[in-house]
C-alpha positions in Angstrom: 38.8 16.3 -46.6 40.1 15.6 -43.2 39.7 12.6 -41.0 37.1 14.1 -38.8 35.0 15.2 -41.7 35.3 11.7 -43.2 34.3 10.2 -39.7 31.1 12.3 -39.7 30.2 11.6 -43.4 30.7 7.9 -43.3 29.2 7.3 -39.8 25.9 9.1 -41.1 25.9 7.1 -44.3 26.4 3.7 -42.6 23.9 4.5 -39.8 21.4 5.6 -42.5 21.7 2.3 -44.2 21.6 0.4 -40.9 18.3 2.1 -40.1 16.8 1.9 -43.6 13.5 0.1 -44.4 15.1 -1.2 -47.6 15.5 -4.9 -47.9 18.6 -6.3 -46.1 20.5 -7.4 -49.3 19.8 -4.0 -50.9 21.3 -2.4 -47.9 24.4 -4.6 -47.9 24.9 -3.9 -51.6 24.8 -0.2 -50.9 27.1 -0.6 -48.0 29.6 -2.2 -50.2 29.5 0.9 -52.5 29.8 3.3 -49.3 32.8 1.2 -48.0 34.5 1.3 -51.5 34.2 5.1 -51.4 35.4 5.1 -47.8 38.5 3.3 -48.9 39.2 5.5 -51.8 38.7 8.7 -49.5 41.1 7.4 -46.9 43.7 6.6 -49.4 44.4 10.3 -49.6 45.0 10.5 -45.7 48.3 10.1 -44.0 48.7 6.7 -42.2 48.1 8.0 -38.7 44.8 9.8 -39.7 43.6 6.7 -41.5 44.3 4.5 -38.6 42.6 6.9 -36.3 39.5 7.0 -38.5 39.3 3.3 -38.7 39.7 3.0 -35.1 37.0 5.5 -34.2 34.5 4.0 -36.6 35.2 0.4 -35.3 34.7 1.5 -31.6 31.5 3.3 -32.4 30.1 0.5 -34.7 31.1 -2.2 -32.1 29.1 -0.6 -29.4 26.1 -0.1 -31.6 26.1 -3.8 -32.8 26.0 -4.9 -29.2 22.9 -2.6 -28.5 21.1 -3.3 -31.8 17.8 -5.0 -31.3 16.9 -5.1 -35.0 18.5 -7.9 -37.1 19.1 -5.7 -40.2 20.7 -2.9 -38.2 23.0 -5.4 -36.5 23.8 -7.1 -39.8 24.6 -3.8 -41.6 26.8 -2.5 -38.7 28.6 -5.9 -38.2 29.4 -5.9 -42.0 30.8 -2.4 -41.8 32.7 -3.3 -38.6 34.2 -6.4 -40.4 35.3 -4.4 -43.3 36.8 -1.7 -41.3 38.7 -4.2 -39.0 39.8 -6.6 -41.7 39.2 -4.9 -45.0 36.6 -7.3 -46.3 32.9 -7.4 -46.5 
């Protein structure tokens, strides 16, 4: 799967978690699983594609964190952003 397809897939999955009505802790636990899968999937990409993908997702989530009005949405997106920037959650 290419970087653009992965972008669409993971952006949607993370957005769905951010907008979920599930308890915050459950969303963050599921986010960890999604991000582990993300890391496994981008390992198959060349370095330039992986960097592009991380950069695009970071830009998108950074803007959405700033606009988020719901705490849970902001927390999930910020956790995803932190992982994408630093590799940690």
